[in-house]
C-alpha positions as CSV (number, residue, x, y, z in Angstrom):
1,X,0.2,-0.1,-0.3
2,X,2.4,2.4,1.1
3,X,4.7,1.8,-2.5
4,X,0.9,2.4,-4.2
5,X,0.4,5.9,-2.2
6,X,3.9,6.7,-3.3
7,X,3.0,6.0,-6.5
8,X,0.0,8.0,-6.9
9,X,1.9,11.1,-4.8
10,X,4.5,11.6,-8.1
11,X,1.6,12.0,-10.8
12,X,0.4,15.1,-8.4
13,X,1.7,18.9,-8.6
14,X,4.0,19.6,-5.9
15,X,1.3,21.7,-4.1
16,X,-1.1,18.9,-4.0
17,X,1.6,16.4,-3.6
18,X,2.9,17.9,-0.5
19,X,-0.5,17.9,1.3
20,X,-0.8,14.6,0.3
21,X,2.3,13.4,2.0
22,X,2.0,14.8,5.0
23,X,-1.5,13.6,5.6
24,X,-1.0,10.3,4.5
25,X,2.8,9.9,5.6
26,X,2.7,12.1,8.5
27,X,6.0,13.8,6.9
28,X,6.7,17.3,8.2
29,X,7.4,19.5,4.9
30,X,7.5,23.0,5.1
31,X,5.0,25.3,2.3
32,X,8.9,26.6,0.7
33,X,10.0,23.1,0.7
34,X,10.3,21.3,-2.4
35,X,10.8,17.6,-3.6
36,X,11.5,16.9,-7.3
37,X,10.9,13.6,-9.1
38,X,12.2,11.4,-6.1
39,X,11.0,8.5,-4.1
40,X,11.6,10.0,-0.6
41,X,9.9,7.6,2.2
42,X,11.6,7.8,5.6
43,X,10.0,6.8,8.2
44,X,9.7,10.2,9.3
45,X,10.7,13.2,7.1
46,X,11.3,16.8,8.3
47,X,11.6,19.2,5.6
48,X,12.5,22.7,7.3
49,X,11.8,26.3,5.0
50,X,13.6,26.7,1.5
51,X,15.3,22.8,2.0
52,X,15.1,20.9,-1.4
53,X,15.8,17.2,-2.6
54,X,16.2,17.1,-6.5
55,X,14.9,14.9,-9.1
56,X,15.9,11.0,-9.3
57,X,17.0,10.7,-5.7
58,X,16.0,7.4,-3.4
59,X,15.6,7.5,0.0
60,X,14.4,4.1,1.9
61,X,14.5,2.0,5.0
62,X,15.7,4.6,7.4
63,X,13.7,6.4,10.1
64,X,14.2,9.8,9.8
65,X,15.7,12.3,7.1
66,X,15.9,15.5,8.8
67,X,16.9,18.8,5.7
68,X,17.6,21.6,7.9
69,X,16.4,24.9,6.2
70,X,17.7,26.2,3.3
71,X,19.3,22.6,2.8
72,X,19.9,20.8,-0.6
73,X,20.3,17.0,-1.3
74,X,20.8,17.2,-5.0
75,X,20.0,14.9,-7.8
76,X,20.4,11.2,-8.1
77,X,21.0,10.4,-4.8
78,X,21.2,7.0,-3.1
79,X,20.0,7.0,0.7
80,X,19.2,3.9,2.5
81,X,20.0,1.9,5.9
82,X,18.9,-1.2,7.6
83,X,15.4,-0.5,9.4
84,X,14.8,-1.0,13.0
85,X,12.9,-4.0,13.9
86,X,13.4,-7.5,14.7
87,X,16.4,-9.1,13.3
88,X,19.6,-10.9,13.4
89,X,21.7,-8.3,11.9
90,X,22.8,-5.8,14.8
91,X,20.4,-6.9,17.1
92,X,23.2,-6.1,19.8
93,X,22.9,-2.5,18.5
94,X,20.3,-1.6,20.8
95,X,21.2,2.4,20.5
96,X,21.4,2.2,16.7
97,X,19.8,5.0,14.5
98,X,19.2,4.5,10.7
99,X,18.8,8.5,10.1
100,X,20.3,11.7,8.2
101,X,20.6,14.7,9.6
102,X,21.5,17.4,6.8
103,X,21.8,21.0,8.5
104,X,20.7,24.6,7.7
105,X,22.6,25.8,4.6
106,X,24.1,22.5,3.6
107,X,24.2,20.8,0.6
108,X,24.6,16.9,-0.4
109,X,25.1,17.8,-4.3
110,X,24.7,14.8,-6.7
111,X,24.9,10.9,-7.0
112,X,26.3,10.0,-4.1
113,X,25.9,6.5,-2.1
114,X,24.4,7.1,1.6
115,X,24.7,4.2,3.7
116,X,22.5,5.3,6.7
117,X,22.2,2.0,8.8
118,X,23.7,4.1,11.5
119,X,23.5,7.7,12.1
120,X,24.6,10.5,9.7
121,X,24.7,14.1,11.0
122,X,26.1,17.1,8.6
123,X,26.7,20.6,10.1
124,X,25.8,23.8,9.0
125,X,27.1,25.3,6.1
126,X,28.8,22.1,4.3
127,X,29.7,20.5,0.8
128,X,29.4,17.1,0.4
129,X,30.8,18.0,-2.9
130,X,31.5,16.7,-6.1
131,X,29.9,13.3,-7.6
132,X,30.3,9.7,-6.7
133,X,31.3,9.8,-2.8
134,X,30.3,7.5,-0.6
135,X,29.0,7.2,3.2
136,X,29.4,3.6,4.7
137,X,28.3,3.6,8.0
138,X,28.1,-0.4,8.2
139,X,30.6,-3.3,7.8
140,X,31.3,-6.9,8.6
141,X,33.3,-7.3,11.6
142,X,35.8,-10.6,10.2
143,X,37.0,-11.6,13.9
144,X,33.1,-12.4,15.1
145,X,31.5,-12.8,11.9
146,X,28.5,-10.2,12.8
147,X,27.4,-7.0,10.7
148,X,28.1,-4.3,12.3
149,X,27.5,-0.5,12.4
150,X,28.8,3.1,13.7
151,X,27.8,6.7,13.3
152,X,29.2,9.1,11.1
153,X,30.0,12.8,12.1
154,X,30.5,15.9,9.8
155,X,31.1,19.0,11.1
156,X,30.0,23.0,10.3
157,X,31.9,24.3,7.1
158,X,33.2,21.7,6.1
159,X,33.8,20.9,2.4
160,X,33.9,17.2,1.2
161,X,35.8,16.5,-2.0
162,X,34.3,14.1,-5.0
163,X,34.7,10.9,-5.1
164,X,35.7,10.3,-1.2
165,X,35.0,7.5,1.1
166,X,33.8,7.9,4.6
167,X,33.6,4.7,6.6
168,X,31.3,4.1,10.1
169,X,32.9,6.0,13.3
170,X,34.9,8.7,11.2
171,X,34.4,12.6,12.0
172,X,35.2,15.3,10.0
173,X,35.1,18.4,12.6
174,X,34.3,22.0,12.2
175,X,36.0,24.1,8.9
176,X,37.7,21.1,7.6
177,X,38.3,20.0,4.1
178,X,38.4,16.6,3.0
179,X,40.4,16.2,-0.5
180,X,39.1,14.5,-3.6
181,X,39.6,10.8,-3.5
182,X,40.5,10.1,0.1
183,X,39.5,7.6,2.4
184,X,38.6,8.9,6.3
185,X,38.3,5.8,8.6
186,X,38.7,7.7,11.9
187,X,37.2,10.0,14.4
188,X,39.8,13.5,13.3
189,X,39.3,16.5,16.2
190,X,41.3,18.9,14.8
191,X,39.4,22.1,13.3
192,X,40.8,24.3,10.4
193,X,42.7,21.1,8.4
194,X,42.7,19.6,5.1
195,X,42.5,16.1,5.4
196,X,43.5,13.4,2.5
197,X,45.2,10.5,1.4
198,X,44.1,6.7,1.7
199,X,43.9,6.9,4.3
200,X,43.4,10.2,5.2
201,X,45.9,11.9,7.2
202,X,46.3,15.7,8.1
203,X,48.1,17.5,5.5
204,X,47.9,21.0,6.3
205,X,46.4,23.8,8.6
206,X,43.6,26.2,6.6
207,X,43.4,29.8,7.5
208,X,40.5,31.1,9.9
209,X,40.1,33.6,7.6
210,X,39.0,31.8,4.2
211,X,35.4,33.2,3.4
212,X,34.2,29.8,3.0
213,X,34.1,29.7,6.6
214,X,32.4,32.6,7.1
215,X,29.4,32.2,5.1
216,X,25.8,33.7,6.2
217,X,24.2,31.6,3.1
218,X,25.4,28.7,2.0
219,X,25.2,28.9,-2.1
220,X,28.7,29.7,-3.6
221,X,28.6,31.5,-6.7
């Protein structure tokens, strides 16, 4: 039934579709927010003022998608997870939260793969840039032969370069850049840094007075 209602919603003009999604699924979508021709069906959806999700993006099997004000999820993104409920997978992880939180004025650009088996949080004014980057919160622990997951955190005013990979348990602190094609597999703590490489490591310090770090709007001309 949910799939049928979802298909029906795609046929409606956006003004009617927003109302339909709120009434049928309990979503919270601000009147100024917008979803393109996209399959967006988390258990709970919150879209704040002037947020948007682009065409051909898919979101399913997660508990929560929260898109902050003026935040953007672009075209062709694949956002999935492993739902809560009775299952042998991740049964021991009682605090697991399959959700994606995108902060105000942040952007996930186009054609990325985002695995929200565990929580992914992106702060304010951050750009998950380029194409074909991945965030993967789950893996297999070979020692115990069990699937495991861990959250990923990206801070405020960060820039994640194209074709990068962030693994479960990794963290990028505020005011940092991850270079293109990097692998982030640990939790970094030092702000105002360029991290890069496979695996990523600190490359150089970044000046705090960069204009990117002082934006009051997320849009970059």
